[in-house]
ChimeraX commands (.cxc) that place a marker at each C-alpha (Angstrom):
marker #1 position -146.94,34.59,57.40 radius 0.5
marker #1 position -148.91,36.84,59.75 radius 0.5
marker #1 position -152.30,35.32,60.55 radius 0.5
marker #1 position -152.81,31.66,61.46 radius 0.5
marker #1 position -156.27,30.27,62.20 radius 0.5
marker #1 position -157.05,27.22,64.32 radius 0.5
marker #1 position -160.63,25.86,64.12 radius 0.5
marker #1 position -161.49,24.40,67.52 radius 0.5
marker #1 position -164.12,21.67,67.63 radius 0.5
marker #1 position -165.16,19.43,70.48 radius 0.5
marker #1 position -162.20,17.06,70.11 radius 0.5
marker #1 position -160.33,16.37,73.37 radius 0.5
marker #1 position -157.12,16.90,71.36 radius 0.5
marker #1 position -157.93,20.54,70.56 radius 0.5
marker #1 position -155.34,21.84,73.00 radius 0.5
marker #1 position -152.62,19.72,71.35 radius 0.5
marker #1 position -153.41,21.17,67.93 radius 0.5
marker #1 position -153.50,24.69,69.35 radius 0.5
marker #1 position -150.16,24.21,71.10 radius 0.5
marker #1 position -148.58,23.08,67.83 radius 0.5
marker #1 position -150.03,26.14,66.07 radius 0.5
marker #1 position -148.67,28.46,68.76 radius 0.5
marker #1 position -145.20,26.92,68.63 radius 0.5
marker #1 position -145.27,27.09,64.83 radius 0.5
marker #1 position -146.52,30.71,64.83 radius 0.5
marker #1 position -143.81,31.83,67.28 radius 0.5
marker #1 position -141.19,31.16,64.60 radius 0.5
marker #1 position -142.87,33.63,62.23 radius 0.5
marker #1 position -144.01,36.28,64.70 radius 0.5
marker #1 position -147.56,35.45,63.61 radius 0.5
marker #1 position -150.75,35.86,65.62 radius 0.5
marker #1 position -153.15,32.97,66.12 radius 0.5
marker #1 position -156.92,33.17,65.77 radius 0.5
marker #1 position -158.83,30.47,67.61 radius 0.5
marker #1 position -162.22,29.94,65.98 radius 0.5
marker #1 position -165.41,28.07,66.76 radius 0.5
marker #1 position -168.80,28.11,65.09 radius 0.5
marker #1 position -172.32,27.61,66.36 radius 0.5
marker #1 position -175.79,27.64,64.87 radius 0.5
marker #1 position -178.61,29.67,66.39 radius 0.5
marker #1 position -181.79,30.43,64.45 radius 0.5
marker #1 position -183.72,32.96,66.49 radius 0.5
marker #1 position -186.89,34.59,65.25 radius 0.5
marker #1 position -189.04,35.29,68.28 radius 0.5
marker #1 position -188.42,38.47,70.22 radius 0.5
marker #1 position -188.18,36.47,73.44 radius 0.5
marker #1 position -185.20,34.61,71.95 radius 0.5
marker #1 position -183.42,37.73,70.78 radius 0.5
marker #1 position -180.60,37.27,73.27 radius 0.5
marker #1 position -180.08,33.55,72.60 radius 0.5
marker #1 position -177.34,34.09,70.01 radius 0.5
marker #1 position -175.48,36.42,72.34 radius 0.5
marker #1 position -175.61,33.87,75.17 radius 0.5
marker #1 position -174.45,31.02,72.92 radius 0.5
marker #1 position -171.64,33.17,71.50 radius 0.5
marker #1 position -170.47,34.01,75.02 radius 0.5
marker #1 position -170.64,30.36,76.04 radius 0.5
marker #1 position -168.47,29.42,73.08 radius 0.5
marker #1 position -165.97,32.15,73.89 radius 0.5
marker #1 position -165.75,30.90,77.46 radius 0.5
marker #1 position -165.08,27.37,76.19 radius 0.5
marker #1 position -162.36,28.63,73.86 radius 0.5
marker #1 position -160.77,30.52,76.74 radius 0.5
marker #1 position -160.70,27.27,78.71 radius 0.5
marker #1 position -158.82,25.59,75.86 radius 0.5
marker #1 position -156.40,28.52,75.62 radius 0.5
marker #1 position -155.75,28.31,79.35 radius 0.5
marker #1 position -154.42,24.75,78.90 radius 0.5
marker #1 position -151.60,25.77,76.53 radius 0.5
marker #1 position -148.40,27.76,76.77 radius 0.5
marker #1 position -148.95,30.83,74.62 radius 0.5
marker #1 position -145.50,32.31,75.18 radius 0.5
marker #1 position -145.21,35.58,73.29 radius 0.5
marker #1 position -147.79,34.64,70.65 radius 0.5
marker #1 position -150.91,36.80,70.53 radius 0.5
marker #1 position -154.11,34.73,70.67 radius 0.5
marker #1 position -157.42,36.12,69.47 radius 0.5
marker #1 position -160.86,34.53,69.63 radius 0.5
marker #1 position -163.29,34.44,66.71 radius 0.5
marker #1 position -166.77,32.91,66.77 radius 0.5
marker #1 position -169.28,32.62,63.96 radius 0.5
marker #1 position -172.99,31.85,63.84 radius 0.5
marker #1 position -173.51,29.55,60.89 radius 0.5
marker #1 position -171.63,27.07,58.76 radius 0.5
marker #1 position -167.93,26.41,59.41 radius 0.5
marker #1 position -166.92,26.98,55.79 radius 0.5
marker #1 position -168.87,30.25,55.60 radius 0.5
marker #1 position -167.25,31.32,58.85 radius 0.5
marker #1 position -163.75,30.61,57.56 radius 0.5
marker #1 position -164.40,32.48,54.34 radius 0.5
marker #1 position -165.82,35.42,56.30 radius 0.5
marker #1 position -162.85,35.77,58.64 radius 0.5
marker #1 position -160.45,35.25,55.74 radius 0.5
marker #1 position -162.12,38.08,53.85 radius 0.5
marker #1 position -161.91,40.34,56.89 radius 0.5
marker #1 position -158.39,39.53,58.14 radius 0.5
marker #1 position -156.56,37.59,55.46 radius 0.5
marker #1 position -155.65,34.17,56.82 radius 0.5
marker #1 position -152.27,32.88,55.67 radius 0.5
marker #1 position -152.65,29.36,57.03 radius 0.5
marker #1 position -155.20,27.11,58.75 radius 0.5
marker #1 position -153.72,24.63,61.21 radius 0.5
marker #1 position -156.03,21.78,62.21 radius 0.5
marker #1 position -156.12,18.10,63.04 radius 0.5
marker #1 position -157.05,15.74,60.19 radius 0.5
marker #1 position -160.16,14.74,62.13 radius 0.5
marker #1 position -162.17,17.51,63.73 radius 0.5
marker #1 position -165.41,16.58,65.49 radius 0.5
marker #1 position -165.50,13.04,64.14 radius 0.5
marker #1 position -164.25,10.43,66.62 radius 0.5
marker #1 position -164.16,7.48,64.23 radius 0.5
marker #1 position -160.57,6.32,64.50 radius 0.5
marker #1 position -160.58,4.69,61.07 radius 0.5
marker #1 position -160.92,8.09,59.43 radius 0.5
marker #1 position -158.01,10.31,58.42 radius 0.5
marker #1 position -160.34,13.18,57.54 radius 0.5
marker #1 position -163.58,13.51,59.44 radius 0.5
marker #1 position -166.64,15.24,58.01 radius 0.5
marker #1 position -165.77,18.70,59.34 radius 0.5
marker #1 position -162.06,18.65,58.52 radius 0.5
marker #1 position -162.87,17.12,55.13 radius 0.5
marker #1 position -165.30,19.90,54.28 radius 0.5
marker #1 position -162.80,22.57,55.28 radius 0.5
marker #1 position -160.13,20.98,53.10 radius 0.5
marker #1 position -162.50,20.44,50.20 radius 0.5
marker #1 position -164.40,23.73,50.17 radius 0.5
marker #1 position -161.87,26.42,51.11 radius 0.5
marker #1 position -158.93,27.82,49.17 radius 0.5
marker #1 position -156.87,28.76,52.23 radius 0.5
marker #1 position -153.59,26.84,52.68 radius 0.5
marker #1 position -154.00,24.16,55.36 radius 0.5
marker #1 position -151.52,22.40,57.60 radius 0.5
marker #1 position -152.87,19.07,58.90 radius 0.5
marker #1 position -151.33,18.03,62.21 radius 0.5
marker #1 position -151.70,14.36,63.24 radius 0.5
marker #1 position -152.97,13.55,66.70 radius 0.5
marker #1 position -150.29,13.82,69.37 radius 0.5
marker #1 position -147.79,15.70,67.18 radius 0.5
marker #1 position -145.51,18.17,68.97 radius 0.5
marker #1 position -143.77,20.93,67.07 radius 0.5
marker #1 position -140.21,20.50,65.88 radius 0.5
marker #1 position -138.25,22.45,63.26 radius 0.5
marker #1 position -139.04,21.24,59.75 radius 0.5
marker #1 position -135.84,20.17,58.04 radius 0.5
marker #1 position -137.09,18.10,55.10 radius 0.5
marker #1 position -140.23,18.43,52.99 radius 0.5
marker #1 position -141.52,16.03,50.37 radius 0.5
marker #1 position -143.63,17.78,47.76 radius 0.5
marker #1 position -145.67,15.24,45.81 radius 0.5
marker #1 position -147.75,15.77,42.68 radius 0.5
marker #1 position -149.02,14.03,39.60 radius 0.5
marker #1 position -148.72,17.11,37.41 radius 0.5
marker #1 position -146.01,19.77,37.58 radius 0.5
marker #1 position -148.28,22.45,36.14 radius 0.5
marker #1 position -148.93,25.46,38.40 radius 0.5
marker #1 position -150.66,28.46,36.90 radius 0.5
marker #1 position -149.89,30.78,39.84 radius 0.5
marker #1 position -146.55,30.83,41.60 radius 0.5
marker #1 position -148.03,32.56,44.65 radius 0.5
marker #1 position -149.68,29.31,45.75 radius 0.5
marker #1 position -146.16,28.31,46.80 radius 0.5
marker #1 position -145.85,31.17,49.32 radius 0.5
marker #1 position -146.48,29.05,52.47 radius 0.5
marker #1 position -143.99,26.45,51.27 radius 0.5
marker #1 position -141.42,29.17,50.56 radius 0.5
marker #1 position -141.97,30.71,54.01 radius 0.5
marker #1 position -141.48,27.37,55.77 radius 0.5
marker #1 position -138.42,26.51,53.68 radius 0.5
marker #1 position -136.78,29.87,54.40 radius 0.5
marker #1 position -137.58,29.93,58.10 radius 0.5
marker #1 position -136.29,26.44,58.88 radius 0.5
marker #1 position -133.78,26.17,56.03 radius 0.5
marker #1 position -135.58,23.04,55.00 radius 0.5
marker #1 position -134.61,20.88,52.06 radius 0.5
marker #1 position -137.42,20.26,49.58 radius 0.5
marker #1 position -137.53,17.10,47.52 radius 0.5
marker #1 position -139.97,16.90,44.62 radius 0.5
marker #1 position -141.79,13.68,43.82 radius 0.5
marker #1 position -143.46,13.53,40.41 radius 0.5
marker #1 position -145.67,10.46,40.12 radius 0.5
marker #1 position -146.50,9.35,36.59 radius 0.5
marker #1 position -149.99,7.89,36.80 radius 0.5
marker #1 position -152.02,6.07,34.14 radius 0.5
marker #1 position -153.19,8.57,31.54 radius 0.5
marker #1 position -150.56,11.20,32.29 radius 0.5
marker #1 position -149.68,13.68,29.54 radius 0.5
marker #1 position -146.32,15.10,28.52 radius 0.5
marker #1 position -147.48,18.46,29.88 radius 0.5
marker #1 position -147.80,16.88,33.33 radius 0.5
marker #1 position -144.06,16.21,33.24 radius 0.5
marker #1 position -143.24,19.90,32.75 radius 0.5
marker #1 position -142.50,20.99,36.34 radius 0.5
marker #1 position -143.15,24.61,37.28 radius 0.5
marker #1 position -139.83,26.49,37.32 radius 0.5
marker #1 position -140.54,28.24,40.64 radius 0.5
marker #1 position -141.14,24.85,42.22 radius 0.5
marker #1 position -137.93,23.49,40.72 radius 0.5
marker #1 position -135.99,26.46,42.09 radius 0.5
marker #1 position -137.14,25.58,45.62 radius 0.5
marker #1 position -136.02,21.97,45.47 radius 0.5
marker #1 position -132.80,20.10,46.03 radius 0.5
marker #1 position -133.83,17.07,43.97 radius 0.5
marker #1 position -136.55,15.77,41.66 radius 0.5
marker #1 position -137.60,12.13,41.81 radius 0.5
marker #1 position -139.83,10.64,39.13 radius 0.5
marker #1 position -141.68,7.40,39.74 radius 0.5
marker #1 position -144.52,5.55,38.05 radius 0.5
marker #1 position -147.42,4.30,40.17 radius 0.5
marker #1 position -151.16,3.69,39.89 radius 0.5
marker #1 position -151.82,6.65,42.22 radius 0.5
marker #1 position -149.84,9.56,43.64 radius 0.5
marker #1 position -150.41,8.18,47.13 radius 0.5
marker #1 position -148.63,4.92,46.27 radius 0.5
marker #1 position -145.70,6.99,45.07 radius 0.5
marker #1 position -145.76,8.90,48.36 radius 0.5
marker #1 position -145.67,5.67,50.36 radius 0.5
marker #1 position -142.69,4.41,48.37 radius 0.5
marker #1 position -140.77,7.65,48.85 radius 0.5
marker #1 position -141.78,8.09,52.49 radius 0.5
marker #1 position -140.40,4.73,53.51 radius 0.5
marker #1 position -137.03,5.65,51.99 radius 0.5
marker #1 position -136.63,9.30,52.97 radius 0.5
marker #1 position -138.73,9.81,56.13 radius 0.5
marker #1 position -139.43,13.54,55.58 radius 0.5
marker #1 position -140.68,15.87,58.33 radius 0.5
marker #1 position -143.54,17.20,56.20 radius 0.5
marker #1 position -145.54,16.26,53.12 radius 0.5
marker #1 position -146.73,19.00,50.77 radius 0.5
marker #1 position -149.49,18.39,48.22 radius 0.5
marker #1 position -151.68,20.51,45.97 radius 0.5
marker #1 position -155.42,20.84,45.98 radius 0.5
marker #1 position -156.48,21.07,42.35 radius 0.5
marker #1 position -158.87,19.32,40.01 radius 0.5
marker #1 position -156.26,16.86,38.78 radius 0.5
marker #1 position -154.21,16.94,41.96 radius 0.5
marker #1 position -153.26,14.61,44.76 radius 0.5
marker #1 position -156.64,14.43,46.48 radius 0.5
marker #1 position -158.75,14.27,43.32 radius 0.5
marker #1 position -160.62,11.09,44.26 radius 0.5
marker #1 position -160.42,11.74,47.97 radius 0.5
marker #1 position -162.31,15.01,47.54 radius 0.5
marker #1 position -165.29,13.28,45.99 radius 0.5
marker #1 position -166.50,12.85,49.57 radius 0.5
marker #1 position -165.82,14.70,52.80 radius 0.5
marker #1 position -164.56,11.81,54.92 radius 0.5
marker #1 position -161.34,9.98,54.02 radius 0.5
marker #1 position -160.52,6.57,55.56 radius 0.5
marker #1 position -156.97,5.91,56.70 radius 0.5
marker #1 position -157.01,2.92,54.33 radius 0.5
marker #1 position -157.08,5.41,51.44 radius 0.5
marker #1 position -154.64,7.97,52.80 radius 0.5
marker #1 position -152.49,8.30,55.90 radius 0.5
marker #1 position -149.07,9.66,56.81 radius 0.5
marker #1 position -147.90,10.21,60.41 radius 0.5
marker #1 position -146.41,13.65,59.66 radius 0.5
marker #1 position -147.82,17.15,59.08 radius 0.5
marker #1 position -149.36,17.62,55.63 radius 0.5
marker #1 position -149.31,21.03,53.96 radius 0.5
marker #1 position -152.13,21.40,51.43 radius 0.5
marker #1 position -151.64,24.26,48.96 radius 0.5
marker #1 position -154.74,25.31,47.08 radius 0.5
marker #1 position -154.83,26.13,43.42 radius 0.5
marker #1 position -157.97,28.25,43.20 radius 0.5
marker #1 position -158.60,27.88,39.50 radius 0.5
marker #1 position -157.20,24.90,37.67 radius 0.5
marker link #1:1,2 radius 0.2
marker link #1:2,3 radius 0.2
marker link #1:3,4 radius 0.2
marker link #1:4,5 radius 0.2
marker link #1:5,6 radius 0.2
marker link #1:6,7 radius 0.2
marker link #1:7,8 radius 0.2
marker link #1:8,9 radius 0.2
marker link #1:9,10 radius 0.2
marker link #1:10,11 radius 0.2
marker link #1:11,12 radius 0.2
marker link #1:12,13 radius 0.2
marker link #1:13,14 radius 0.2
marker link #1:14,15 radius 0.2
marker link #1:15,16 radius 0.2
marker link #1:16,17 radius 0.2
marker link #1:17,18 radius 0.2
marker link #1:18,19 radius 0.2
marker link #1:19,20 radius 0.2
marker link #1:20,21 radius 0.2
marker link #1:21,22 radius 0.2
marker link #1:22,23 radius 0.2
marker link #1:23,24 radius 0.2
marker link #1:24,25 radius 0.2
marker link #1:25,26 radius 0.2
marker link #1:26,27 radius 0.2
marker link #1:27,28 radius 0.2
marker link #1:28,29 radius 0.2
marker link #1:29,30 radius 0.2
marker link #1:30,31 radius 0.2
marker link #1:31,32 radius 0.2
marker link #1:32,33 radius 0.2
marker link #1:33,34 radius 0.2
marker link #1:34,35 radius 0.2
marker link #1:35,36 radius 0.2
marker link #1:36,37 radius 0.2
marker link #1:37,38 radius 0.2
marker link #1:38,39 radius 0.2
marker link #1:39,40 radius 0.2
marker link #1:40,41 radius 0.2
marker link #1:41,42 radius 0.2
marker link #1:42,43 radius 0.2
marker link #1:43,44 radius 0.2
marker link #1:44,45 radius 0.2
marker link #1:45,46 radius 0.2
marker link #1:46,47 radius 0.2
marker link #1:47,48 radius 0.2
marker link #1:48,49 radius 0.2
marker link #1:49,50 radius 0.2
marker link #1:50,51 radius 0.2
marker link #1:51,52 radius 0.2
marker link #1:52,53 radius 0.2
marker link #1:53,54 radius 0.2
marker link #1:54,55 radius 0.2
marker link #1:55,56 radius 0.2
marker link #1:56,57 radius 0.2
marker link #1:57,58 radius 0.2
marker link #1:58,59 radius 0.2
marker link #1:59,60 radius 0.2
marker link #1:60,61 radius 0.2
marker link #1:61,62 radius 0.2
marker link #1:62,63 radius 0.2
marker link #1:63,64 radius 0.2
marker link #1:64,65 radius 0.2
marker link #1:65,66 radius 0.2
marker link #1:66,67 radius 0.2
marker link #1:67,68 radius 0.2
marker link #1:68,69 radius 0.2
marker link #1:69,70 radius 0.2
marker link #1:70,71 radius 0.2
marker link #1:71,72 radius 0.2
marker link #1:72,73 radius 0.2
marker link #1:73,74 radius 0.2
marker link #1:74,75 radius 0.2
marker link #1:75,76 radius 0.2
marker link #1:76,77 radius 0.2
marker link #1:77,78 radius 0.2
marker link #1:78,79 radius 0.2
marker link #1:79,80 radius 0.2
marker link #1:80,81 radius 0.2
marker link #1:81,82 radius 0.2
marker link #1:82,83 radius 0.2
marker link #1:83,84 radius 0.2
marker link #1:84,85 radius 0.2
marker link #1:85,86 radius 0.2
marker link #1:86,87 radius 0.2
marker link #1:87,88 radius 0.2
marker link #1:88,89 radius 0.2
marker link #1:89,90 radius 0.2
marker link #1:90,91 radius 0.2
marker link #1:91,92 radius 0.2
marker link #1:92,93 radius 0.2
marker link #1:93,94 radius 0.2
marker link #1:94,95 radius 0.2
marker link #1:95,96 radius 0.2
marker link #1:96,97 radius 0.2
marker link #1:97,98 radius 0.2
marker link #1:98,99 radius 0.2
marker link #1:99,100 radius 0.2
marker link #1:100,101 radius 0.2
marker link #1:101,102 radius 0.2
marker link #1:102,103 radius 0.2
marker link #1:103,104 radius 0.2
marker link #1:104,105 radius 0.2
marker link #1:105,106 radius 0.2
marker link #1:106,107 radius 0.2
marker link #1:107,108 radius 0.2
marker link #1:108,109 radius 0.2
marker link #1:109,110 radius 0.2
marker link #1:110,111 radius 0.2
marker link #1:111,112 radius 0.2
marker link #1:112,113 radius 0.2
marker link #1:113,114 radius 0.2
marker link #1:114,115 radius 0.2
marker link #1:115,116 radius 0.2
marker link #1:116,117 radius 0.2
marker link #1:117,118 radius 0.2
marker link #1:118,119 radius 0.2
marker link #1:119,120 radius 0.2
marker link #1:120,121 radius 0.2
marker link #1:121,122 radius 0.2
marker link #1:122,123 radius 0.2
marker link #1:123,124 radius 0.2
marker link #1:124,125 radius 0.2
marker link #1:125,126 radius 0.2
marker link #1:126,127 radius 0.2
marker link #1:127,128 radius 0.2
marker link #1:128,129 radius 0.2
marker link #1:129,130 radius 0.2
marker link #1:130,131 radius 0.2
marker link #1:131,132 radius 0.2
marker link #1:132,133 radius 0.2
marker link #1:133,134 radius 0.2
marker link #1:134,135 radius 0.2
marker link #1:135,136 radius 0.2
marker link #1:136,137 radius 0.2
marker link #1:137,138 radius 0.2
marker link #1:138,139 radius 0.2
marker link #1:139,140 radius 0.2
marker link #1:140,141 radius 0.2
marker link #1:141,142 radius 0.2
marker link #1:142,143 radius 0.2
marker link #1:143,144 radius 0.2
marker link #1:144,145 radius 0.2
marker link #1:145,146 radius 0.2
marker link #1:146,147 radius 0.2
marker link #1:147,148 radius 0.2
marker link #1:148,149 radius 0.2
marker link #1:149,150 radius 0.2
marker link #1:150,151 radius 0.2
marker link #1:151,152 radius 0.2
marker link #1:152,153 radius 0.2
marker link #1:153,154 radius 0.2
marker link #1:154,155 radius 0.2
marker link #1:155,156 radius 0.2
marker link #1:156,157 radius 0.2
marker link #1:157,158 radius 0.2
marker link #1:158,159 radius 0.2
marker link #1:159,160 radius 0.2
marker link #1:160,161 radius 0.2
marker link #1:161,162 radius 0.2
marker link #1:162,163 radius 0.2
marker link #1:163,164 radius 0.2
marker link #1:164,165 radius 0.2
marker link #1:165,166 radius 0.2
marker link #1:166,167 radius 0.2
marker link #1:167,168 radius 0.2
marker link #1:168,169 radius 0.2
marker link #1:169,170 radius 0.2
marker link #1:170,171 radius 0.2
marker link #1:171,172 radius 0.2
marker link #1:172,173 radius 0.2
marker link #1:173,174 radius 0.2
marker link #1:174,175 radius 0.2
marker link #1:175,176 radius 0.2
marker link #1:176,177 radius 0.2
marker link #1:177,178 radius 0.2
marker link #1:178,179 radius 0.2
marker link #1:179,180 radius 0.2
marker link #1:180,181 radius 0.2
marker link #1:181,182 radius 0.2
marker link #1:182,183 radius 0.2
marker link #1:183,184 radius 0.2
marker link #1:184,185 radius 0.2
marker link #1:185,186 radius 0.2
marker link #1:186,187 radius 0.2
marker link #1:187,188 radius 0.2
marker link #1:188,189 radius 0.2
marker link #1:189,190 radius 0.2
marker link #1:190,191 radius 0.2
marker link #1:191,192 radius 0.2
marker link #1:192,193 radius 0.2
marker link #1:193,194 radius 0.2
marker link #1:194,195 radius 0.2
marker link #1:195,196 radius 0.2
marker link #1:196,197 radius 0.2
marker link #1:197,198 radius 0.2
marker link #1:198,199 radius 0.2
marker link #1:199,200 radius 0.2
marker link #1:200,201 radius 0.2
marker link #1:201,202 radius 0.2
marker link #1:202,203 radius 0.2
marker link #1:203,204 radius 0.2
marker link #1:204,205 radius 0.2
marker link #1:205,206 radius 0.2
marker link #1:206,207 radius 0.2
marker link #1:207,208 radius 0.2
marker link #1:208,209 radius 0.2
marker link #1:209,210 radius 0.2
marker link #1:210,211 radius 0.2
marker link #1:211,212 radius 0.2
marker link #1:212,213 radius 0.2
marker link #1:213,214 radius 0.2
marker link #1:214,215 radius 0.2
marker link #1:215,216 radius 0.2
marker link #1:216,217 radius 0.2
marker link #1:217,218 radius 0.2
marker link #1:218,219 radius 0.2
marker link #1:219,220 radius 0.2
marker link #1:220,221 radius 0.2
marker link #1:221,222 radius 0.2
marker link #1:222,223 radius 0.2
marker link #1:223,224 radius 0.2
marker link #1:224,225 radius 0.2
marker link #1:225,226 radius 0.2
marker link #1:226,227 radius 0.2
marker link #1:227,228 radius 0.2
marker link #1:228,229 radius 0.2
marker link #1:229,230 radius 0.2
marker link #1:230,231 radius 0.2
marker link #1:231,232 radius 0.2
marker link #1:232,233 radius 0.2
marker link #1:233,234 radius 0.2
marker link #1:234,235 radius 0.2
marker link #1:235,236 radius 0.2
marker link #1:236,237 radius 0.2
marker link #1:237,238 radius 0.2
marker link #1:238,239 radius 0.2
marker link #1:239,240 radius 0.2
marker link #1:240,241 radius 0.2
marker link #1:241,242 radius 0.2
marker link #1:242,243 radius 0.2
marker link #1:243,244 radius 0.2
marker link #1:244,245 radius 0.2
marker link #1:245,246 radius 0.2
marker link #1:246,247 radius 0.2
marker link #1:247,248 radius 0.2
marker link #1:248,249 radius 0.2
marker link #1:249,250 radius 0.2
marker link #1:250,251 radius 0.2
marker link #1:251,252 radius 0.2
marker link #1:252,253 radius 0.2
marker link #1:253,254 radius 0.2
marker link #1:254,255 radius 0.2
marker link #1:255,256 radius 0.2
marker link #1:256,257 radius 0.2
marker link #1:257,258 radius 0.2
marker link #1:258,259 radius 0.2
marker link #1:259,260 radius 0.2
marker link #1:260,261 radius 0.2
marker link #1:261,262 radius 0.2
marker link #1:262,263 radius 0.2
marker link #1:263,264 radius 0.2
marker link #1:264,265 radius 0.2
view
């Protein structure tokens, strides 16, 4: 894990998320890219320098956020992009190769009833980069136990597990698998990927109306340090991804959530 990206919005908690990312990155010797986007449509010659001024203003604001955190030995780089946040993430990923995005569940949206705001929801929904969601006010601590929840054990590409493997190896974490049998499940869904099985210390099978209900049941018993889920067409967030925002009434856990993306499913 070499390159970690932190999208910085206008949230007053941006420095908390960045500090978590720095502390996390220091364990891997990774560098952190702090990113913000802006939109400037300039056609007239007299406005030719507007984009440059806005870009500089954004960089100055990012530097102010960076100045509030303890960077330690972690290298921090600034990236700005004129345009849409998703396009910007895809552009920097293509250029640098981002191993992980670390962000708060809510980005620019201040509605407390939401787990995912519009911006964070779009990033989660429309990118294929692994994402680590850090709840508000979370400080970094070594990850010792990870609950990996899914409704289908089918994974077509083992490499989607790379971030999970890296975290497990670095912190010597124990991984527990939770397979939730939902209405309409098939026998194929119960065939758990062998690479995933090799990572785990135990496999729990439960039957619930939704994967999230299975997570709640398990969470109350085991209290893991991290939840890991998969982004795929029949995966954990299937219904949640039908819209960008996600209310806390539909999904919420008070721990970091690692979302691994299955690009083609």
